[in-house]
N, C-alpha and C positions, 0 to 999 in steps of 0.2 A: 427532473423529474419524469417518470412514464406515465402513459394516458391512463386516466382513471385512478391515478394515486390520491386517497382521500385525506391528504395532509390537512386541508382546510377545516373539515369536520368529520374526524374519524368515527365511523359507525358503530354503534354499540351492540348492534344485532345483526344477524344475517337472516334474510328471507328462508322459509321451510324449503330444505331441498337444495339450496344454494350454498355454496361456501363463502363465507365472509372475507373481508379484505383487510383486516386491520393489521396482520402479519406484514402487509407491503407498508403499512405507515410506521412500523418499525424499522423495516428496512430502510424507510426514508430517513429516519434518526440516524441510522448507522451511516447513510450516505452524507448525513449533515457533519458527522464526526469525521468522517474521512475527509471532507471536504476542509473544514479547520484545521484538520492535522497537518494538511499538505501546505496549507497556507503559512503555518508557523514553519514548516520545514523549508520552503523553498526560497524564502526572503533572503537567506544568505547567499544563494546562488544569484539572484538578481542584484544584490547589491555588491557582489564580489569586486567589481571594477572600483567602485566607488569607496568602499571600506579600504580597499588594498591600498587605494591611491592616499586615502586620510591617514591611514595608520602605517604606512610604507611597508606592506606585506609582499612577500615574494609567493610565487606559486607553492613553494614547498611550505610556507606559513599556511596558507590557506588549505592545503592537504592536511596540515596538522590538525587544524580546528575542526574539518569535517571528519577527521579519524576520530576525534574525541567525543563528537557526537555520536559516532557509531559504537565507539567503546561503551558508553554509557548505554547505548541501545542494545547491543550484545550482552552487557552485564546482567541487565534487568529482564531481557525476554524470557529465559527459563523461570526467573522469579515472579515474574509478572504474569505468565501463564499460570503458575502455581496459585498465585494470589486470587487471580480472578477465578480459579475452580474453588478456592476456599472461601473468599468473601462473597461470591455470587457477583451477577453481572450488574444488578441495580445499584450496589454500592460500590464495588470495586472500579467498574468502568468511570464514574464522573471523579472519584478521588485521582485516577491517573490524569484525566483532562485538567483538573485542577493543577496539577504539577506541571505540565508542560504549558499551559496557559501562562502560569506566573513566570517560569523560566524564560518564554519567548519574550515577556516583557522586560525581564532582567536583562536581555541583550541592549536594551537602551542605556542602561547606566554602565555598560564596559566601556574602556578607553583603551584596553591593549590587549596584547594576544592572551594573556594568562587569564583575563578576567572574561575574555570572549569564551575561552576553553571552558570556564565553568559554568557559564551560561548555557552553552551548547552541551556540556555533560548533562546537565538538569534537564534539558529539552529531550535528551535521547532516553534518560532514566523514565520518563512520563509517558513518551510517546510509544514505548515499548508494549505498552498494554493495549494499544488500539487494534492492531489485528488479532491477538489472541481473544479479546473480549467480542470482537465483531464476529469472528468466526464461530466462536461458542454460541453467540445470539442467533446466528442463521441456522444452527444445528438445533437449538431449541424452539426456534419458531417456524420452520420450514420442513416438509417431507423432503427426502433423499432426492425425489425427481425435481424439485424446484431451487436446491441449494445452489447450483451451479449459476442460474439466472439471478438469484438473490445476491450472491457473490460478485458477480459481475456488475450489478447494479449499484451496491454500496461502495465497490472497489473504484468505480467510475468517479466517486466523490473525489479520490485523490488528484484525478485529472481536472476536475472542475476547480479544486482549489490551487493548484498550480496554474490554472488558466485564470482565474479571478485575480491572483496576486499580483502578477506583472502589468494588469491594468489600474489595479488600485494604488498599489505600494510606489511606484514611480511619480504619481500626481502627489501623494502625501509627502515623500521624501523632498520632491522640488519645491515644495512649499514650506515644510516644516524641518526637514532634515532627516538624514538616515536613522536615528534614532527613533522617530516616531513611526516608520515603518513597523518595527517591531512590536510597540505597543497598540498599534490599530489590530494586527494580525492576532496577538494574545487576547485582546478584549473580545474577538470573535469566538475563540475558543471557549472562554468563560460563559458566554452566552449560551452555548449548547447544553452546560450543566443544567440550567434551569428547565429547558425542554424536555430533557431526560427525566428528570426527578418529577416532573408533573405527568407523564404519560407512561412511564416504564413500570411494568411488573409481569412477573411470570405469567405464560399464557393461562395456567390453571387458575390464577388468581386476578388475572385482569377482568374487570368488568366490562369492556369494550369487546372481549373475544367471545363469539357465541359458542354454543354447544356444539354445533356443525362445523365450525371452522376450528374449534379445539380437536374434534375427531379426526379431521383431516390433517393438522400438524401432527397428531400422534399416530398417523395411519401407519408408518412404517418404523415406529419408535424403536430404539435400541434398548437390549436389556442393559440396565444401569449397573455398573461394577460396584460391589459392596465397599470398595475403599479406594482410595486415590492411588495410583501407581508411581512408585518410585521411578526415578529417570533411568535408572540401571536397568530396571525391568522393561521400560519402553523401548530403550536402545537395544534390547533382545529382538526386536520386531523389525522384519526386512521393511514393513511399511514405513515406519519411523526413519530409517535411514533413506529411502526413496525420497521421502519428503525433504529431508535434511539436505540431501545431495541436489536435489532441485533448487532450493534456495540457495546454497552455498555457491552454485555455477551461476546463477542468473540474477539474484539481486543485487551485486555489484555493477552490472550493467545499468540498472535502474537508477541506482546512487550517481553514476557516470553521467546520466541524461541529467538528472536533477541538479547536481551541484556544479557540472562543468560545461554542458551546453551552453548556457547563458554568456558564460565569459569566452566560449569559443565563437559565438556568433558576433560578440561585440568586438573581440580582437581581430578576426578574419574579415568582417565586413564592416567595422567601423561603425556600429552601431551605438547611440547614445542611450542613455537610462530612458529617457522619453518615448524612444523608436524601439526598444527591445520587446515591448508588448505584443504587436501584432504577430512576429514570428512564433514567439513563445505560446502565444492563444492557437495558433494553427497547430503547433504541434502537440498540444494537450488535448485540442479537439480531437484529433487522430487517436490519441490515446484513449479518450473518454469513449469514442465509438468502440474501439477494439476492446475495452474492458466489457461493455455490454455484450458486444458480438461474440466475444469469446465464452460468455456464459451461456447465451443464447444458443449457439452452434451444437456445444454436446448437450443441453437439455432438449433441443429440437432433435437430435439423434435418437435420445432415448426415447422420446415420444413416438418416434418412428418404429420403435421395437428393437433399437441396436442393443447389444450386451453392453453393460456398463464399462468394462475395461476397454472395448473397441470406441466407444462414443469417446470416453476421455481421452485416449491416447491418440485417436484421429485427430480431435480438435487440438491437442497439443503438437502434433506433426506440423499440421498448418500454418500454425504461428511461428512454430521453429525455423519453417522454411521461409516464410515471408520477412522475418526479422533480419534476413540477410541483405536486405535493402541498404542498411546502415554500412556495409562494406564499401558501397559505391560513392559515398559521400566525399572522398579525396578526389575524385573524378568530376565533381561537380564544382570545383574551385572558380569562384568569381560568380556563380548564379546564386544568389541568396535563395529563391525561393523554390529551386530544383534541391537546393541543400535542406531546405525545411521539410519540403515534401519526403525526402527519403529518411530524414530522422524521424518524421510524423508516423510513417509507414513502420518503422522499428518501434517506436514508442507504443504504437496501437497494438502492435504484435506481441510486445513484452506484455502488456495488460491483458490481452487475449489468453496467453499462456498463462499468467499469474492466476487469473479466475479459475482456470481449470486446474492448477497446480494446488491451491487452496484446498480444494474439494478431496484431494486425495486424503486430508486429514478427517474429513467428516465422512468421506466414503468407507475409510479403513478402521475408525476408532469408535468407542461408545461415547457418546456425548460428555460423559463426565471427565474424560481424559482430554479432550480436544484443545482446550485452553493450553494444557501442558504441552500437547504435540507441537501446536502451533508455535508456541514460545521456543520450543527446542529447535525448531527448524528456522525460526527468525534470527535465533541466535548464531546459527550457522552462516545465514546471509549477512548479518552484520559483521562476524569475524572476518567474512571474505571481503567486506565492503572496508574494514580497517586497513587491511592489507592493500586493497586496490588504491584507497585514496593516497596513502604514504606513496606507493609506487607511482601513481599518475603524478604526483605532486613533484616528486624527485626527477621522473622522465621529462616532464614538460620543462622543467627549470634547466635540465642538463641538454635537451634536444631543441631549446628554443621553440618550443611549441609545435613539435611534430605530433599532429593527432592520428594520423594513418594507420599506424599499428594498434592503436587504441580502437578505432572502428573496426578493424580486423577482428580483433581478440572479442569485441563486443557482439558481432555477428555471430561468430562460430560456438558460443557457450552453450546454445538452446539445444542444438542437436547432441552434443556432447551429453549433456543433462538428461534427454530424453533417453539416450542409449542406455546410461546408466540406470536410470528409473526402469526401463524395459527388463534389463538384466536382474535387477533386485526384485521387480514385482511384476512377472508375467501377468497377473491376473489380480484386480482390485477385489478384497473382500475384506469383511467385517473382521478384525482381529478379535481373538478372546483371550483372557487372561485366567 
């Protein structure tokens, strides 16, 4: 949590002349959702070696299971974004968390590749709504100048979830078996629903939001579109294509870190399940810092008077360059902590990039369409992830786990994505319909 976060006792009013802070409590709930979301998501990567040994899976089998998750994710993202726009955040968001929490628990009852694939499919379907709902919530609760920072903060929850899971899951699994790992993380997700329903209402209806804070939140409010935009109409906008291309190029890299790096460390450095925690914690602490730092950087440039496009693209360029650290991992063979440092820099850079990429949707589209835009872009990233998962599984099986080409591709994708975004979108400006 950030300093001054009022989670313990959220204020009901703001002093005269001062802006209240309840919007940051809502950001804290988004952080909580992202944390439990990723706890459910990363369990599979942590337990890859254990489950593969128990169920006699190859890398290609594991690639199939991760691809099924991404298929469900890709299938539902455009529908989830539309559903969030239609149902509203208060109802749509907890429904999605219910689906993914129960699906996570369902892994505990899977005993073969097909059953695991069904559970992963349900997890992908439910988790597809998380980012469309969270980005829409940020657009509802924050003026444009604070959105990148709020996005960076809630997005850092993904890294906290990925950090907590390798500390908790191995202990649970060692004592109760790998099935229990999925039950524990699924129950964390279900607990979020209670907190959300207790505290969340729209800013105009929430008694904890002062008039001063509401005025600040709506200080640069977009003109609402009178009807929801069909996807074909959204795809006529260059901004939508810029966001989609950015996600298509770089989301598979994050999936690679999430699903394959734990196995890489266990294989290359012979780390057992109980000792995988510290290296993964270090990587995701770096990712956490990158997420907050990415949002802070462009927000700080805006506060210093930089024009919106220049601030966002400068921040994205910084992280597209620093992610190149991953290319040097093959040259660190034999040195675990140098390898962890390089992967951590790359993971942090991805999250800093992602915090700014997500703001393209809220910078360029009316609030009423943001869920759909983020869903569309996320679908592009998930489709690329499906292709990448199958390709990685086949490559590692064929090459006997030669990771060097994968690290090179991972490092190069961000500069390519930024170039395409710059060509498609020379300036960030609000789209009109």
